[in-house]
PAFI-203158 format. One record per residue (C-alpha): x, y, z. Coordinates in steps of 0.001 Angstrom, whole numbers, padded with zeros to 6 digits, always signed. Layout:
! PAFI-203158
XYZ
...
! end
This chain:
! PAFI-203158
+046580-042798-016258
+048955-044451-013950
+047699-045340-010496
+051863-045899-009705
+055348-043837-009741
+058802-045428-008497
+060052-044542-004954
+063332-045323-004040
+064311-048557-002235
+062482-050799-004322
+059386-049014-003184
+056513-047640-005259
+054102-044880-004368
+050076-044672-004817
+048796-042412-006515
+045058-043220-005927
+044740-040497-002658
+046682-037871-001490
+049268-040634+001153
+050751-041104-001508
+051899-044626+000357
+054955-045533-000179
+054316-049331-001102
+057363-052062-001014
+056968-055619-002631
+053959-057463-001292
+052868-053875+001404
+049092-052993+000956
+048572-049255+001697
+046022-047389+003771
+042663-047811+002560
+044591-051977+002481
+043017-052285-001151
+045922-051155-003009
+048522-053101-003601
+052298-053741-005140
+052567-056178-007225
+055652-056848-009790
+056411-053273-009475
+053069-051630-009926
+049590-050660-007716
+046725-053930-008292
+044004-052876-006797
+042700-055364-005020
+038880-054865-005243
+038227-054006-008882
+035075-055755-009999
+034282-057082-006956
+031470-055033-005500
+030479-054967-002188
+027269-053028-002305
+024869-052583-005039
+021535-050693-004966
+019173-048338-007097
+018605-045278-005310
+017208-041553-006445
+020228-038817-006666
+018469-037147-003522
+019925-040044-001350
+023483-039469-002450
+022518-036435-001313
+022757-034520-004825
+019625-032211-005224
+021007-029742-008400
+022029-032958-010200
+019347-034356-012635
+016783-034338-010304
+014162-036692-009655
+016589-040105-011817
+017694-043216-011082
+021381-043862-009553
+022943-046786-009904
+025285-047112-006861
+027687-049266-005885
+030726-049705-003566
+033786-052480-002565
+035104-052803+000662
+037664-050538+002052
+038480-047246+003387
+041524-044485+003898
+039800-043014+006035
+038803-044084+009761
+035327-042394+011069
+034706-043671+014450
+031414-043072+013117
+030918-044273+009574
+027989-045679+008803
+028912-048249+006261
+031729-049306+008317
+030492-053019+007548
+032418-052822+004324
+034791-049542+004895
+036553-051479+007827
+036405-054564+006364
+040100-056073+005138
+038626-059613+003169
+037953-059253+000077
+034865-061653-001027
+036468-062348-005174
+033495-064870-005386
+032189-062722-008085
+033564-060536-010339
+031147-057815-012176
+033107-056051-015443
+032259-052654-015749
+030578-053711-019055
+028338-055309-017029
+027818-052931-014257
+026384-050156-017501
+024211-052953-019149
+022392-053168-014996
+022282-049535-014788
+020519-049226-019006
+017917-051806-017671
+017535-050639-014708
+017177-046864-016915
+019517-044899-014876
+020886-041878-015960
+024141-042163-013376
+026290-044355-011300
+027123-043600-008347
+029975-044769-006946
+029626-044044-002799
+029226-046494+000281
+033099-046421+001263
+035850-043762-000162
+035692-044254-004555
+039286-043085-004818
+040633-046500-003267
+039205-048063-005716
+039040-044911-008939
+040800-047540-011660
+037441-049830-011189
+034894-046563-011662
+036704-045022-014308
+035989-047981-016331
+032418-048371-015406
+032319-044321-015780
+034022-044043-019926
+031747-047318-020844
+028783-045605-018916
+029729-042340-021483
+028734-044477-024747
+025826-044818-023893
+024840-040966-022627
+024859-042611-018231
+026870-039750-016086
+028915-040748-013288
+029241-039334-009468
+031313-039753-006778
+030417-039503-003482
+034336-038795-001583
+035833-037536+001469
+037715-035444-000900
+041294-036584-000037
+041763-037672-003907
+045684-037549-005076
+046457-034369-007350
+046627-036852-010493
+043053-038443-009453
+041268-035273-009409
+043248-033790-013130
+042345-037220-014256
+038726-037248-013073
+037999-034156-015802
+036091-035520-017917
+035186-038073-016931
+033619-038101-013677
+030376-035469-013492
+029349-034830-009692
+031128-035418-006372
+029714-034536-003003
+032163-034149-000666
+031626-034745+003200
+033720-031856+004973
+033154-033506+008013
+035145-030933+010269
+037195-027252+010221
+039574-028380+012210
+042828-030341+011336
+043348-032259+014665
+040160-033246+014671
+040698-034842+011054
+044330-036032+012171
+042990-038036+015448
+038984-039424+014567
+038966-039161+010745
+042344-039616+008098
+043606-037373+005457
+044111-033669+006575
+041643-030431+006432
+043958-029230+004090
+044134-030906+001620
+040150-031913+002183
+040180-027672+000667
+042557-027630-001446
+041466-030738-003544
+037655-029456-003266
+038886-025767-005224
+040782-028278-007119
+037516-030364-008370
+035474-027602-008784
+038334-025968-011311
+038631-029146-012934
+034453-028600-013954
+032867-031259-011614
+029480-030257-010090
+030077-029878-006221
+027992-030630-003605
+028925-030352+000016
+027795-032471+003482
+028157-031701+006891
+027348-034810+009283
+026870-032086+012702
+028060-034561+015479
+027263-033146+018863
+029718-031978+020528
+032682-032650+017735
+031210-030144+015241
+028599-028141+016141
+029818-025132+017561
+029053-021310+016373
+032518-020737+015580
+033446-024051+013473
+030110-024148+011583
+030591-019972+010866
+034359-021744+009248
+033174-024073+007546
+030001-021739+005543
+032403-018667+005219
+035633-020891+003491
+032619-022903+001198
+032114-018653+000228
+034914-017560+000102
+036859-020053-001845
+033428-021941-003728
+031194-019748-003997
+027271-018940-002921
+026092-020677-005346
+027325-024576-004173
+024611-026345-002273
+026071-027300+001312
+023919-030424+002967
+023514-030144+006747
+023192-034195+007919
+022039-035072+011703
+024411-037931+013056
+022704-040843+014622
+025384-043138+017139
+026857-045715+015136
+030207-048000+015037
+032674-046607+017703
+030598-043567+018383
+027280-044556+020403
+027338-042294+023348
+026768-039754+022294
+023362-038182+021725
+020991-037924+018285
+021933-034530+016589
+019223-032611+017981
+017181-030417+015054
+018070-026857+016698
+021531-028433+015881
+020655-028658+012326
+019189-024992+012697
+021105-023206+013758
+023730-024725+010671
+020853-023411+008818
+020587-019755+009766
+024407-019292+010182
+024329-020080+005900
+022144-018315+005061
+022924-015410+006539
+026063-015425+005401
+024157-015616+001848
+024791-019151+000750
+021621-019652-001782
+020962-023637-001474
+021098-024882+001668
+019440-028329+002839
+019065-029880+005959
+018973-033493+005473
+017720-036920+007333
+015563-035704+009824
+011711-035153+007634
+012602-031559+006825
+011064-029977+003566
+013833-029977+001961
+013444-026960-000944
+015466-025626-003670
+013794-022168-003803
+015202-019121-006406
+017460-017179-005114
+015849-013928-006709
+012080-014989-006547
+011118-017107-003152
+009534-019085-006058
+009518-023273-004741
+011122-024976-007717
+011636-028097-006270
+009667-029183-003782
+010918-032271-001515
+009870-034837+001255
+012612-037464+002227
+014190-038047-000962
+011416-037637-003129
+010907-035017-005594
+006678-033818-004878
+006516-031306-007591
+009198-029813-010087
+009189-026097-011776
+012369-025188-013400
+012146-024839-017447
+015690-025299-019630
+017600-025070-016003
+015412-021245-015023
+013760-020644-012272
+009806-020456-014332
+008684-017438-012754
+011462-015177-013156
+013493-016997-014920
+016961-016713-012505
+019113-019536-013647
+019698-022048-011263
+023502-023432-010605
+023405-027298-011397
+023250-029760-013967
+019275-030250-014629
+017393-032075-016774
+016377-029585-020230
+012515-029061-020746
+011474-031222-018389
+007643-031590-017412
+006228-030115-014409
+005501-033448-011772
! end
């Protein structure tokens, strides 16, 4: 994929995200890290990692993608959104790029292999802004059977989503609100494009899970939660996992209270009443079990990010044989 195209007046258009920044020579896009240099887009953070950890895949959160496995997680600085509550604002809103060290795609994959990680996750900041780097890592990783994961705000360009097919295996998208105004004034991007992109990602065969951070007074009304759930059901289907996460004061949003458990449970109950099969309440110590939608057998038991028991057999419920949607280990022994 070529990550830019010619525009008018000696400008070029960056094709990495749906802002499609029209940049004159030496100008940097909204993300702060992609620059018009000599009639091409240069990804300034290529090889310059700002955060590097080994996480359980459940922390992404991905619950239906290789449960119990480890994922090598990395991010750079920069972001194309400006969320007031960003927990990673120290890197996502940072404009200075530390170029004192360089990590090649091959070295990233070597580390993943050394640490026995089943996947590499592009996370912490928005990965579409460093997609050229992520793609090179992902292609190298595929040589060794290592999968690739995006944790994203869902504002990729349509060109990148098409290019992700066969490169990126799974994605968790933050569906942050169902208010166009809230996206425009407090987050970035726009709701309609994120919704279109979710459908596009699914059509391209990328495994999708969705997370919504429940922010008190911002997106926690019954009306808005119901709209989110109905949209998921009608456009992606009832088998797409929905993760409901609790807000805590951070960055510029310090005056709001933490999300109450009652608010999280309300969202959970709305989703179950509408027929979503896999609904998870996250980051509050609540049990997050995957239960068979046919016979209610507890197939995967979790506490925080730890899998306590696993009884799927060949991607199916061990009790009744119902196939569970996701990407699971085949013939994994019970833990």
